[in-house]
C-alpha positions, 0 to 999 in steps of 0.5 A: 500499499502506498501513503504515509506510515503512522507509527506507535509503540509501547513497552509492556512489563509482561512476557511475549505470550501475555501481550499476544493473547491480549492482542488475540483474545476477544475478551481481552480486546474488548477490555482495552479496545472497546470492540468486539472482534470476530475472526479465527486468526487464520491468514485470509479469514475475515475480521470484524470489529464492532463497538462504539466510538465517540458515542457512535456505533461502528462496524469495521471490517478487514482480513487477517494477513499474517500471524506469527504467534508472539512475534508478528500480526498483520491485519487489513482494516477498512472503516465501516464508512470506507469504500472498498480498496482505497481506505483500507490500511494494513496494520502491523504488530511487531512484538519483541522480547526485551529482558522480560518486557515486550516491546510492541511496534505498530504501523498503519499504512495508506494514510493520505496526509501527514495530518491523517498519519499523525491522527492515526498514530495518536489513536493507535498510541491511546490504544496501545497504552490501554493494552499496556495497563490492561496486561500489566494490571491483569 
């Protein structure tokens, strides 16, 4: 995909497997993202996120692209209001062990402007901080 890249990262005081579980188990995703996720986590399978954001219901769709447990998760995401194709984003999570902590780096491609990339990075940063809080308190 073309476009500008949004980036966000966080260090979580927990091992890789606990962070991976938070990224892939629907009950845990619900805790920090506020969305219900449905998928079987198999490459090529559909994925949906439903919930409420800023007082409005949403349903986003996408596809699971790559799953390397405890290492890498790649998803294609399309907002419920986006047309097929051009407004889809590839979201990549990279997990790295760092002395018993887990570094999580997230990128989202296909941002049309720097403002859009900055806005996406800010939103992902909030989500990753929620993931960190959820994992470290659990």
